[in-house]
N, C-alpha and C positions, 0 to 999 in steps of 0.2 A: 418635897415629895414629887412635884410635877417635873421639876428640872432633872432630878435624879432618874425618874422614869424615862424622861426624854433622852438623857444621855445613854441609858441602857439601850433604849430603842435605837439610838444612832449608832452605837457600837455594834449592834447586831445587824446593821444594814438597813434600819428603818422598818417600820411596819405600818399597818393600817389601824392600830389601836389608838386610844385616846392620847397616850404619851407621844405617839408619832405625830398626831395632829398638832399638839401644842408646839412640838419641835418645828414642824413645817411653818407654822405661823411665825415663830421666832426667826427662823432662817430667812423667811420671805422679807422680814423687815430689813435685814442686812442686805438682802439682794437688791434693794432699791438703789443702793450706792454703787452697784457694779455696772460695768459696761455690757451692752447687749452682745458685743462681739467677742467676749471673753469666756464664753460658755465652755469651750473645749479646754482652755487652760485651767479654769476653775475646777473642771472635772478631774483633771490629772492631779491637781494639788490636793483635792479632797481625798483622793485615794491614797496618796502618800502620807497625809496626816493621819489617816485612819489607821495605818499600820504602825506609826510611831507612838501614838498616844491615844488612849481611850477613856480618860477620866476627866479631862478638863472640858468644861462646857464651851469655853472660848474656842477651843480647837474644833468642836463639832460644827460650828456654824459654816465654815467654808465647805464642808463636805456636801452640804445640800445645794451647792451651786449647780450640780448636774440635773436637778429637777426643774431648772428654769427653761421655759419654752420660748421660742422666738416670738418677739413682740414687735410689731411695726409701730412706727412713731405716730401714724395717723389713727390707729385703732387703740382706744383705751382698753387694753386687755386686762386680764386679772392681775392685779399688782402683786399677788402672792405667787404667781407662776405655777399654780396648781394644775396637775393633769386632770382632764375630764373625760378620758377614754371610757371610763365606766358608764358615763351618762349615755354615750352613743350605743354602747353594747347593751345597756339596760333597756333602752328604747326598743331594740330589736327583740330582746328576750321577753320583755313584757308583752309585746305585740304577739309574739308566737305563742307563748304559754297562756296568755290571757285568752286568746281566741280558741286555743285548744281546750282550755278549761270550760269556756262557754259552750263549745260544741258538745263536749262530753256531758256537761250538766244538762243541756237540752235533750240529749239522747236518753239520759237517765230519767229525767222527768217524764219524757214521752213514754218510756218503757213502764215506769210506775203507773202512769195514768192508764196505759193500756191494760196492765194487770189488774189495777183496782176497779176499773170500769168493765172488766170482762164479765162480772157476774150480772150486771144490769143489762147486758146485751140481749140476753134471751127474753127478758121482760119487754124490751123495746120492740123486738121482733114480733112477739105475741100481740102487742098493741097495734102494730102495723097490719097484722093479719085481721084483727078485729075491725080496724078502721076500713080495711078493704071490703070486708063482708058487709059492714053497715052501708058503705057507699053503694054496694051492689043492690042493697035493699031499697035504695032511693033516698036515703038520708044523707044530706051534704054536711060536711064538717069544715070548719075554717082551717085554712092552711097555716102551719106554724111559721110565723114571720122570722123567727130566729134561724130555722133551717134554711130559709131562702137566703138570708144574709151570709151564712156560712158557705153555701154553694156558690154565691156570687163572689165571695172572697177567694175561694179556691180557684175559680175560673180566672180571676184577675192575676193571681200568682202564677198560674200555669202559662198565661199569655206572656207575662213578663219574662218568665223563664225561657219560653220558646224564642222570644225576640232576642234575648241575650245569647242563646245558643246559635241562632242564625248569624249574629254579629261576629262571633269569634270563630265560626267554622269556615273552612276554606271551600265550601261548596258553592258559595255565592261570590259575586264580584266584590261586594263590600267586605265580606269576611276575608277574602284573599288579600285585599288591600290592607286591611287592619292587621292581619298576621304578618305580612311583609313589613309593614311600618313598625310594628313592635320589635321585630328582629333587627331592623336597621337602626332603631333608636338604642337598642341594647348594645349593638356594636359601637354606636357613637358614645354611649356611656363608658364602654370599655376603653375607648381611645382617650377619653378625658381622664380616666384612671391612669393610663400610661403617661399622660402629660403630668398629672399631679404626683406621680410616683417619684419624680425628681426632687420634690419638696420634702421637708421633714414629715414624719408620721402624723404629728399633731402640731398645728400652727393656728395663729389667730388670723381670721379672714373676715373681711367686711363684705357682706352679701351684696351690697349696693355698688361696690367697686370691683368685685372679683367676677370677671366675665365667665370664666369656666364654671364657677359655682352657680351662676344664674342659668346657664345652659343645662347643667346637671339637674338643677331644681325643676326646670321645665320638663325634662325627660322623665323624672321620677313622678311628677304629677300625672303625666300621661300613663305611666306604669300603674299608678294607683287606680286610675279609672279603669284600665284594662283588667286589673286584679278584681275590681268589683264586678265587672261583666262576667269574668270567669267564675267568680264565687256564686253569682246568681244562676248561671247555667249549669253548675255542677250538680249532678244527681246525688253523689255521696260527698257531703261536705267534709267529713273527717279525712277521707282519702285525698281530697283536694288540698286540704290544709298541710298534708305531709308530702306533697309533690315537690320535685326538685325546683321547678320554676317558682312555686310559692315560697319555698325556703329562701331562694335568691331574693325575692321581693322583700321578705321579712328583714333581711340583714343588709339591704341596700337602700330601701325607700325611707324608713323612719330616721336613720342617721342624718339624712339630708335636711329634714325639718329641724332636727336638733341643732345642726350646724347653723341654720339661719337664726335660731333662737339664741344660741350662745355666742354667735359671732366668731366662731372658731371651726376649724375643719380637722377631721380625723380620717386618715386614709382607710383605716379599718378593713372591713370585709367587702369592699367594693369590687375586689378582684373576682368575686363570685359571678359577676356578669359574664365572665368567659364561658360559664356553663351553658349559656344560650347558644353557643356554637354547635351544640349537639343537634339542634334543630335545623342546621343549615341544609341538609339533604331534603328535608320536608319542604323547605321554602323553595328550593330549586325544582322540586316536583310540582309544587303549586303553580310555578311559572312555566311548566312544560319544557324545562331545560334538560332535566334528567328523564330519560325514557327507557334506558336499558338497565337490566339488572346489574351488570358489571359496573356501570357508572354510579348507580345508587349505592352499591356496596362500597365502592372506592371512596366516595364522599363521606359515607357513614364512618368508615374507619379513620379517615383523616380528621374529621370533625371531633370524634371522640378522643383521639390521641392528642390533638392540639389543645382542646378545651381542658383536658385533664392536666396536661403539661403546664399551661398558663395559670390554671387555678392553684396548683401546687406551688408554682413559683411565687404567686402572690402571697400565699401563707408564709413561706420562708422569708420573704421580704418583710412582712409585718413583724414576725417574732424576732428576727435578727436585728432589725433596726430599732425595736422597742426594748428588747431585753426581757429577762424573766421577771415577773412581778414580785416573786419572793426574794429576788436579789436587788430589789429597789430599782430595777431597770438599769443597773450599772454594767452588766455584762453584754451590752449591745455592741454591734459592729455596723459600720456604715457600708451597706451593700446596695447597689442600684438594682432596679427590678430586672434588668437584662442580665446582670451577673447571676441573679438567682435563677433565671431561665437557663443559663449556661450550666449552673450547678446541678439543676434537676436533670438535664440531658446527660451529662457525664455520669450521674448517679444511676439513671435508668439503664444506660449502656454498660454499667459495671466497669467503666474505665477508671474514674476517680483519680484525676491527676493530683489532687491535693492542694492546688493553688487557691481554691476557694472551698471553704467548708463551714459547717454550722458550729457556732460557739455557744449558743444558748441551749438550755436544757430542753425547752419546748421544740426548738429546731431539730435537735438531734433525735428526740423522741419521735417527731414526725417523720424524719428520714428513715428511721428503723422500719416503720410500717409502710412508708411509701416505696421503699426499695423492693419490698415483697410484691406489692401490686404493680409497681412501675416496671420492674424487670419482667414480670409475666406479660404485661401488656406490650412492652417493647419487643419481646421475643416472639410474640404471636402476631401483633398488628403489622410491624414493619415488614417482615417477609411477605405477608399477604398483600400489603400495599404495593410492594415492589413487583410481585407477580401480576397483580391487576394492571399496573402501569406497563409492565413488559408485554402483557398479552393484548394491550390495546392495539386496535387495527392501525397499521402504519398508513394505510390508504383509506382512512375513514373520514376524510374531509369532504368538502363540497366544491363543485366546479363553479368557477367564477367566469361568467360569459364575458367575452371580449367584444367591445363595440365594433361593428363592421366586419366581424369574422363569424362565419357559421361553424357549427360543430355538429358532429354525428355521434351517436351512441352505438357501440358495438358490444354485443353480449352473446351468450350461448356457450359454445365450446371454445374456450380461450386457452390455447396451448402455444408453445413456442413455434410449432410447425404452422398452425393455422394463422397465428398473428403475423409471423414473418412472411408467409405467402400473401396475406392480405395487404400488408404494408408495402411489400415490394411492388405490387400492382397498383395500389391506390396512390402512392406517392411517386409514381414513375415520372421521369423527366420529360417524356414525350407528351404528357398532358399539359394543358395550359397551367398557369400558376395555380396550384391547388391551395386556395386560401380557406382551408377547412381544417378544423382541429378535431382529432379523433379521440373520443373518450371511451375507454374500455371499462366495462362493469362486470365483475365476476365475484362470486362469493368465496373464492379461494385465493389467498395471496400468491403472487407470482413467485416462481423459483428464481434462482440466481441468474440463469441464462435469460429467462424472459424479462427479468428486471433490468438486466444489462441492455436488452433490446429496447426497452422503453427509454432508458437513459440516452441511448444513441439517437433517438428521435424525440428528445424531450421538448423540442420547440413546437411539435405538432401532435404529440401523443401524451395523454394522461391516463392514469389507471386509478380506479376507485374500487374498493372492496365492498361488495354488496350484491343484492339480488334484485332483478327486475320484478320479481313477485312481491317485493316490499315497496309500498308507495313512498315510504320515507326515503329509500334509496333512489327511487325515480326522481324525487324532488331534489336530492343531492346532486344529481347529474344534469339537472335542468332539462328534463325530457320535454317539457312543454315548449321550450324555445329551440329544441334541436331541429335540425333540418331533416333528419331521417334517423331511423333506428335499424341497424343491421343485426340479424341473428344468425350466427354461424352454427352449423350442425356438425356432429361427430360422424364422419363418413365411415369410420371403422368400428362403430359400436356393434355389439353382438345382437342387440334387439332394435332394429330400425323403427319399429312401431312405437316403442317406448321413447326413443329419441324424438320422433316427430310429435308425440304427445307432449313432451316437455317443451318443445318449441312453440306448439300451439298454445299452451298455457302461458308462455311468455308473451305471445301476441295478445292474448285475452287480457292479461294484466296491464300491458302497456296501453292498449286501446281503451281499457276501462279508466285508466288514469287520464289519458288525453286522446280522445277519439280522432282528432285531426292529424295526428302524427303519421308520417309516411313510414311504412315498415317494409323492409326487404328481408325475407327469411329464406333459409335453405330448408328443403324438405327432402327426405330420403325416399319415401314411397309415394307413388303417384296417387294411390287411392286416399291417402291422408290429406291431400289438398282439398278434398271436399269439405273437411271440417272447418277450414278457414272461411268458407262461404257462409257458415252459420253465425259468424261474428257480425253483429249488426253494423259496426262501423268499418268493416273491411270493404274497401272500394278500390278495385284495380284501376278504375278511371282516374282516381286521384293519386296514383303512383304506387299503391300497394302491390307488391309482387311476391310470388312464391317461386323460387328457383328449385324445381324438382330435379334432383341429381339423377335419379333412376330414369326419368323421362328423357332427359337430354342425353345421358350416357348411351342408352339404348337407341335413341334417335340418331346420334352420331354413327353408331355402329351400323344401323340400318341403312343410312345413306352411303356408307362404305360398301354395302352390298350392291348398290346401284352404280357407284363410281368409286373405285378403289382409291384410297388416299384422301377422300373428301373429308373424313373426320379430322385428319391432321391439319388440313388447310383451314377448316373452319375454327378449330381450336386455336391455331396460331393467329387468326384474325382478331379475336376478341381478347387475346392475351397481350399485355404490354411487354414487348421485348426490345432491348437496346440492340442497335446494330453492332455486330462484332465483325471487324474487318479481318479477312484472312488473305494473305498474299498468295498462298499456294492455289493453283488452279485445280481445285478439287470440287466435289459435289457440295461439300459443306460451305464453300464460298458463296455459291449461288443460292443455296438453301437458306443461309442466314440473311441474305438480302431480302428474301421473301418473308422470312419470319419477322423481320423488323417492321413490317407493315401491320396496321391495325384498322379497325372499322371506326369511322367517324361520321358525324352528321353535321350538315350545314345547310342553311337556307340558300336557295338558288337566287342568283341575281335577277333583276327585272329584265335583263337583256335576253333571258331564256323564255320569257312568257310568250305563249302561243306556239312554241316549237314542239315537235314531237319528241318522245323520249329517246328514240335512237339517234335523232339529230343532236340533242343535247348531250347524250352519252358520248357520241363521236367527237363533238366539239370539246368536251371536257378532257377526253383522252388525248387528242391531238394538240389542242391549244394549251390546256391547263395542266397536262400530264397528271390527270386524276382519273381514277376508275370508278364510275358511278354505276351501281348495280340495282338500286331501288329508289323509290320515292314514297313519300307519305301523301296519299291522295285524300282530299276532302270532298265528299259527295255533296249533292244539293242540300241534304238535310244536315250538313256540316259534321257528319260522322267521318272519322279518320280511318283509313285503311293503309296498310303498307303493301305496295305492289312491287314485286320483283320483276324487272324487265317487262313492263306491261305491253310493249309493242308500240307501233307507230300511229295507232289510232288515238292515243291519249296525248292531249296537249298539256303543256306545263302551265299551271296557274301561278298567280302572284302569291308569294309567300310559301312556295312549295319546299318541303324539307327533303333534301337528298341524302342518300347513304353512299359514302365514299370509302375507298380503300386507299390509304396513304400512310406515309411513314410517321407523320406527326400532325398535330392539330393546326399548325400554322399553314401547312400546304393547302389544307381544305378551305382556308379563308379565301383562296383565289376564286372559288365558285361564287362567293358572296360579293367580292369586290369587282368581278369582271364587268366591264363596260365595253360595249361594242364600239362606241365612238372613240374611246381613249385607248383601248387595248387591242384593237383589231389587227394592227400591224406589228405588235410586239411578238418576238420569237422566243425570248427568254421568259419562262413563266415566273421566275423570281421577281421580275419587275412589275408583275400585276399586283398593284396595291390600291388602296382606297383613293378614288379620284374625286374631283370637286363636283362633278355632275352626278355622282353615284346616288341613285335612288332619290334624286331631287324631286322628280315629278310625283313620286308616291309619298314623299314626306310633306308635300304641299296639299295633299288631298284631304278631303273631309274624313271624319271619323266614321261616318255611316258607310259601312262596307268599304272603308278606305276611299270613299267618295267615287270610285270608278272601277269597273270591271270590264273585261272584254265582252262579257255577255251576262245576261240575267238568267239564273237557273230556273226561276219560277215561270217565266213566259217565253224564254228563248230569244228575246229581242235585246237590243242594246239598252242600257239603262237610261239613255236619253229619251228613248221612245217607250220605255217601260212604264206601264200604269201602276206598277207596284210601288213606285217611289213617289214621295210627296213633291209638290211643285217647288217648294223652297230648296229641297235637296237637288232637284233636277236643275234648278237655276245655278246652284253652286257648281254643278258639274260642267255646265256650259261655260261658266266664267273660267274655271280651271282649264278647260280644254283650249280656250283662246290664249290663255297665258302660257300653258305648258302643253303643247300638242303631243299626243301619244303617237307611238309608232303604229302603223296601220296593221291591224289584226282583223282578220275576217271574223266578224261576229257570227255569221251563219255557220262557218266551219267550226268555230269553237262550240257553239251550241249543239251542232249535230254530233260532233265527236264525243262530247261529254254525255249527251243523252244516249248515244249508241252504247257507250260503256255501261251506263247505269240501267237503262230500261230495255235495251234490245234483247230479244230472246233468240236463242240459237236457231229455232225452227222457222222464225219469221224473216230471216235475212234472205233476200233474193240474190241470185248469182251476180246481178249487176251491182247491187249494193255492196256485196262482199268485195267485188273487184274495186269499187270506189273507195272502200275503207282501207285498202292496202293489205299488205301481207302476202299477196299472191303474185306479185309482179314477177319475181324470179324464182318462186318456189316450185318444186317439182310436183305440181298438183295433177299432172296428166299421167302419172304412173298408173299401171294396172292395179286394180283392186286385189288385195291379197286375201285369200281365204285360208284361215288357219284350221287345220284338223288336229285338235289336241288329243294325243294318244294316251294321256295320263289318266286312264280310266281306273283310278284307285278309289277305295271307299271314301265317301264323304265329299267328293268333288263332282258336282253336277255340271253338265255342259251348259254354258250360258250363251251359246251362239244365237239360239232362237229366243230373243228377248222381246217382250212387248211392254207397253206402258202400264199394264195391270199387275206386273210382277215387281216386287221390291228387290231391287238390285243394289241400292245404295242406302246408306244410313239416312236419317231424317234431315241431316244438314247437307247431304250430297257431297261430302268431302271424302268418304271412304267406301270401298266396295263392301257389300254386306250380303249375308245369306241367313237363312233361317237357322236357329240354334240347332246344333248337332250333338248327339250323344258322343262321348269320347270313345265308346266301343266301335263306332263306325269309322273312325279315322285311325285306329290302331292297326299297324302293320306288323306281321310276324317277319322274321328274318328271311324266310323263304319267299313270302309275298313281296317283300321289298326287293329281293334279288331278281325276281321275275318281272318286276315292274320296271319299265324303262324310265329312268330319271336322268335328266340332262338339263343343264342351265338352271339348276335349282339352288336353293340356299339350305345348307346343312347347319343346324344349330345344335352344338354339343353342350349339354347343360348338366352340371354336377349339382345334385341336391337330393334331399331325402324328405321324409315325412315331417321332420322337425326343423328343416331349414327355413330361414326367412324368405318370403316371397320377394322376387326381384322385379316383378311386373313385366312379364313377357309381352303383354299387350302393347307396351311402348315400342317394342322391337317390331311387332307385326304391323302396327298401324301405318308407319311410313311406307312399308312395302305393299300396302293395300290402298294407297291413295287413289282417289277417283280420277286424277289426271292421267293415269295409266289405263289402257284398255284391258279388258278382262283377259285376253289372250297374251297380254304382255306381262301379266303378273307372274313373278317367279314363285315356283312351288317351294313351300317351306316344310322341311322335315326336321322334327325335333328328335334327338337321340339322347335319352336319359332315363332316369328313374320314373316309372309310371306313377308311383305314389306322389312324387312331387308335381308331376305334370297334371295330375287330377286336381290338385289344389289351384293350379293356374288356369285350368280349362274354362272356368266360369267366365273369364274375361276374354277367352279366345274363340268360343264356340260360334261367334257370329261372323267369322272371317272365312272366306273360301280358300281352297287350295292349301290346306294345312293337314299334315300327317304326323303321326307319332310312331317311332320305333322304340319300344321298350328295350333298354339295354344300358350299356355304359360307353362313354366316348373313348375309353381306353381299350375297348375290344376292337381289334382290326376286322373281325368278321362282321360286326355291326357296321363298321365304316364302309367296308366293301359292299355290303348289301344295299346301302343307300347311294352307291356310285359316287363316292366322295371325289374321285378323280375327274368326274364330269361336272362338278358343281361350279357355279359362278363365285361362290364365296362360302367359306366355312367359318362360322362364328363359334368361339369357345367362351362359355360363361360358367360361373360357379356361384352357387348360393351358400356355400360353406366357408367362404373366405374369412368372414369376420368372427368365426367361432374359435379361431386359433390365436393364442396370445403371442406366439413368436411371429414377428412380422416377416421374417425370411421364409416361413413355411405357409404363409397365407395363400400364396398363389401356386402351391405345389401341384394341385390337380390340373390347373390350366396349362402350366408349363409342361407337365408330363404328357398331356394330351397333344399339345402342339408339337413336341419333339417326336411323339409317336407317329403322328400323321406325316411329318417330314421324312421319316425313315422308311415309309412304305414304298413298295414297288408295284407297278401295274402293267398289265398287258396292253397292247395296242387295240383298243376296242372301238375307237371312233370310226374306223373304216367300216366296221360291221354295221354300225348305226347308220352311216350314210348310205350303205348299199341296200339296206332293208326298209328304210322309212324315210321318205321325203318330209313327212310331217314332223320329223325331229329337228328340222332346220330352225335354228333359233330365230326369233323375230328380227327382221331387218337384215338378215344374212342372205336373203333371196337375191339372185343376180338379175331378176327381172326389173329391178329398180332402174329408173332412167339414169343416163350417164351423169346428169348434173345433180343427182341426189348424193348427199353425203354418205349414204350407206351403199352406194353402188361399188361393186368390185371388192367388197370385203371377203377375205378368204375364210374358209371353214376353220373352225377352231381345231388346232392340231391335237393329237392325242398326248396324254400325259402319262409318262412311264415312271415318274418318281414323285414322291410326295412333296419334294422341295418346291415344285412348281405349282402346287395347289394354293390358290389365294386364301390366306388365313388372316383373321383379325382376332386377337386374343385380348380379353379384358384382364387388367391387372389391378390389384389393390395397392401394393407396395411398389413405388416407382423404381426402387433399386433392383427389383427382380427382373427388370427388362433385360439385364445383361445375360440372363440364362436362356432367352428365347432364341438367340442366334449365336451358335457356337463359333462361327467364323468371323464375326465382326471384331473390330478393334476398339470398342467403346471402353472407356475407363469406368470402373464401378462408381466413381463419384461424379460422373457426368450427369447434368440435369436431363430430365426425361425428354424434353423437346430437342435436345442435341443428339440423342441416341439414334442409331440407325434403324432399329425396328419401328420406333415412333415416326421417324421421317419417312419410312417406307409405307406407313399406314397399316402395318401388321400388328401393332400393339396400341392399346388405348387404356388410359388410366383416368379414374374419376377425378384425380387431383387437378387436372387441367381445367376443370369447371370452376375452380375457386376464383378465377379471374372475373367470372360473370357477376360477382357481388359488386365489385368496383365499377365494372362497365355499366351495370344496371343503374347504379346510383347516379353516375354522371349523365347517363342517357338511357331512359327506360325503353326507348324505341329499339335499342340494340337487342334486348332480350326478346322483344316481339319479332324482330327480324330473324333471330336465331331459331326461335320456335317455328316460324313459318318455313324455314329452310329444312329443319331436321325432323319435325313431327309430322310432316305430310299434310298439314292444314288444321291442326288443333287450334281452336278458338276459345275464348272465355265462355261463349254460349255452349260450345260442346262440353267444356268442363262442367258447367252447371248441369247439363243433361246427364252426364256420367255420374255426377254427384247425386243426382236424384235416383237413378236406377242402377248404377254401377255396371252398365252395359250399354252398348250401342243399340239404338232403336231404328228399325227399318222404316223406310218411308218410300212413298210412291214418287216417281220422277215427275217433277214440275219444271216449268221454265226457270224458276229461281234456283232450284237445286242443281239442274243441269248447267246453269251458268257458273256455279261454283266449281265445276270441273275445269273451267277455262282459266287455268293458272299455270305458272311455269313449272318446269320439271328439270331434274338434274340428269344428265347423261354423260357418257364418256365416249368420245369419238376418236377413231384411229386415223392417223395421217399416213397410213400405208399407201393408199391410193384414193381415188375419188376426187371431188371438186377442190380439195385442199392439197392435192398431191404436188401441185406446182410450187407451193410454199415450203415443201419439205426440203427442196434443194437450194439452200442458201437464203431462204426467205426469213423475214424477221417477224417477231411476234406482233408488231404493230400492223403489218400487212394482214396477218391472220385475223387479228381482232377486227379490223375495219371490214374485211371481206365477209366475215361471219355476221357482223352486225348489219351491213348494208344489204347483203344478198339474202340471208336467211333469218334475219331478226334474232339471231343468237348472240348471246353475250359470253364471250370466252374470257374467263377470269382466272384461269390457272392451267398449268401443263403438268404432265406426268410423263417422265422419260427415264431412260436408263441411267444408272449411276455411272458417272465418269465416262459416258459414252463418247464424249468429244475428244478424249485422250487417245492417242495412237499407240500407247504402250501396250503390248500384248498382255502383260500380266494384269493390267487394269481391266481389260475387256473380258478376259477369260475367267476372272474370279467368279466363283459361284456365289454371287451376292443377290439377295432378294431385292425386289424393286422397292423404292421408297417414294413417298409422296412429297413433292415440293411444288410450290405454285408461284408463278411469276405475277407479281403485283406491281407493275412499273409505275413509278411516280416521277421519273425524270426523263428528259428527252434523250434517250439513248437508243442505239440500234445494235442488234446483234450481228457482229461481223465475223464471228468465229465459224469457220466451215466445219461441217460434220461429215463423218464417213457415211457411206451408203447404208451400211448396216445399222448404224445408230439412228439415222434419219428415218428409216422405214419403221422404226419401232416407237416413235414418239406418239403419245396419246394426249389429247387435250380434254380437260374437264371443263364443261361449259354449261350455261343455263340455256335450255332450249325453250323458247317462248312459242307456244301454240296460240296464235293471235286470233283476231276477229274473223279472219278468213277460214278458220278451221272449226267454225261452229257446227258444221255438219258432222264433224268427227265425233261429236258428243251425242249424236242421236242414237236411238236404240236399235235401228235396223242393222242386221248383220252385214248388209252390203256396204254400209258406211262405217263399219267397225274399224277400218284402217284410216289413218289421217290422210287427208288430201294434200296436206303440206309435206314438208320434208319429214322423213322418218329417221330419227337419230336414236339408235338403240345402244344401250349399255353393252360394251364389249369387254370380255375378260382380257386382262393384260397378259395372262400367261400364254396367249397366242404368240406374242412377240418373243416371249422368253423361250418358248419351245423351239422356235425357228432357229435362233442363234445360240441357244443354250446359255443365255445370259441371266444373271440375276440383276434386275434393274433397281435403280433407286431414283426417286424424283429429285430433281434439283431445279433451281430457278434459272430460266433463260436470262441471260444478263440483261440489265435494264436497257430499254430501247433508246437508241440514239437516232432520233428522227430529224436531225437538222437537215440532212440532204434528202432523205427519202421519207417524206411525210405521207401518211395515208391519204 
């Protein structure tokens, strides 16, 4: 009966019944005689014998060879070869369902206990109330000990639960370490599964000799302990038991212990460890690696997709290599785990090549359900993953600082135009080797053109996408180690205040992240600079600078009102331009020679110590071929000031910083290397290089004040005799003096000159002391005193001739003329009043704007024209022509300045222009506040261009003769022929009448550089020509704010350059004045004190004609070098530029008679050349020289308040309009550079 049943069982594929068991036992006996390596052959033979015969028991025995599992020789495995997979699976199932049963049973009992005991709850509450009442009556009852025990047990369980919750949470360091460790060990267990997947599904293993089994056992022990912590900390035990991580532990941990007990291994469900990958994003968040939503979402999608993929592949690998249980595991196929991974991928993607497929019923059934979910997951997850990866910031990395190389961060308005202009100037070849890397930070990725620009400069430029308002992005660009941070502004924005507010917020963010970082920012509006002072860490003394474009732009234009063309010259000085050689002898040839020069700074050699500024300036010009215009002077309290042409009373100190005009930085090194002993006889300046004795004496000196000075500022004596120094230091000085004797410098002269500059008051200088201090030796101080009778008795302009010390005439700093605030109604002129008012030599400001226009800050235009280094009668009257609604908004900042009038109207009205005598003005300024409100760049300057063309097309009568005949008081300052013969103003002819608007001096502000082609219809400029090469800009008749972009680079490399430019163009604005304006938004009047009056003693810009006068002898074949030296020696004037007719040196009639407007070009010689080109009489007579006129120590009386001394006792150089020369010869002039000086034969 048993054998028959066994045969039947065998014919049916075997079973799990009793007959099957006896059959397995019988077959296992025969299996002991088989080889271990013949399992595959025996399996094939058993399948063939099963099909041929099914009745003989002898035939059934070979069929069971397929059930034999691999047995190692060292391990005494089960001799019967019986599979034990059910034991491993049963351990997991018993654990899962047993625990689930216990939890459910506990909940059921707890529920029944609660329901059953609910009735007794009310009785207990009543007893508690009675107990409380009896205690209130004073009767004490014993406490129930059982209740105390229960309360104590509850407290203990709660504490253990809280401790377990802390251990597994990621809120503490221990919890984070434990969570990360569990995840890492889970991945390790998964890797062990990958290794074991190459072995059979079930095999005999010896725990003590299998290394991977030992590691897996250690891992699972740790998982078991962690499972216990999680179980204790769980609030809902049932929900915890059904969690995915709990199910993973149920089917992976118990089988390992069964493997140790049975000495065999079953691959089983260990692939479920791949489900731990779902928590990968949480782990990365615990480690602060993932911080953005996109990155978290991307990791979530990838982890879910990969974990599902690997888990499904593990199940297919299990059932395909095991076979179906009801088929006696005979329909299995040998597939590796990675082949199953491949099968699942082609299945999810619906490709299905058919090379690998499932053969078992379980495998096919699983594939049916998996393809439904897998296809949906593949179709939704993969496109989203690709989109997230594609949207990932291309420039989202971090900057890696290079050792030994500085870097700067540039942010703000990053566009192709702004970046190209910045890089062109910053990386210019004329600078020394720029070992600075530029890091751009912007929240918008660059377009293709900007990206190509970055790639062309990839060695020095990097771009990162981000915002300076985000501290994380600031950390990415290493802002804490950056040398500086530069913030660019959008000059063409419609709302300047909003743009300034954005840049101020950037400054606040950067300073909040790193307070010590140096910041250079562009500002559009002057009044917004005050907000920077509110930032606690903003410190201009440490290099922080705000470049206000409106302030500098209007300051440049204001200086052009004093000396036409000065705006072009100054703009070219701080812009880095390469020299362009032109063979043709045209004005562009000499203009480009001047354009190639820039402003540089260098410390002066010790050979210049003790010499006066004019002496050093002349020596640098003649010997070194350098033009020095200013120095940085350090007072006794070590405060630094920049002095432009300070005069011969100031002696050069050791370590003085000089400001030079040269073509490149290498030329300026000559001033540092110059040694009188080694270079005195050298005629070629290129041979002046560092010598062996250079600065030897100063390098050997002590650190204490460099161990030696020419004099002591504290007591006025030499440091050897000074009681301020200690005896030990004084002894070191004596020792050094014996070893390295100094050149003899008069200590008394040094002390006297410095103290005179610092402490001397204008009113305390005696005539003898003035004579001793110099500056009056050859000056025309004996000229008659000029009394000016100002006829401009228009509303709002009080006569200031009778001035006394009790009247506030200047602001509190003494830098600007000031008057009491005036109502705007008092300065408004009607057209008839303006026509009847005699206006001459004034400034007409044509302004376009309305009530909604952005303010342009007209105060910055008026302040340089009201500088206190001008006398009151020298101030040019300013007439604004424009909308009264707009001017009312600006008036709050203008009501403290004298000689200001307003004509309501429009600059396009010729009647309004004739009413203000525009043909008699010294300068007409055309501004617009509506430029940035137009999107089309070509139309942004339409109003200014139309106004300029309108003025040029006007015709006028000869009215200057009537003015001369009726009023001597109309004679412009400095035009009086009573000046002495040796005065530069002697012999100046009266301004001729202007009959056409072409000869009216005009300067037009432009927003778009390309629109400059429309200003002059007769020029031959190409539309693609750069602004600085166009004729209107070279003539000084056009100015664009784009030229100020170069100041960002210039300020970074040398912050003194910005200070010098401000000193030149703003009329004396200082950080102290800015702080005062920030406090009150207006100038405050102040009484005249010696200190404020001393502030008036500063240089001024003037334009001087060479028609006749003391420089007339140089007009006939003279060279620029002669002019420079004569002006410097005789009048303490520094001539650093010329203004002359365009192509006037050419004899071609067509070149001379062309109706071309004058252009501004300036000679900045840096080589030893002399101008040998002869000039015609007509062209020579019309040359004008722009120069710095220093009113020195001898003119202190000029700044007193008495009307008798209102005129300077020194030379009087007055700005003279250049259209005088134009009218005489009917020329349109342009400025060009006098050829570089060749002074080999004729040195000054």
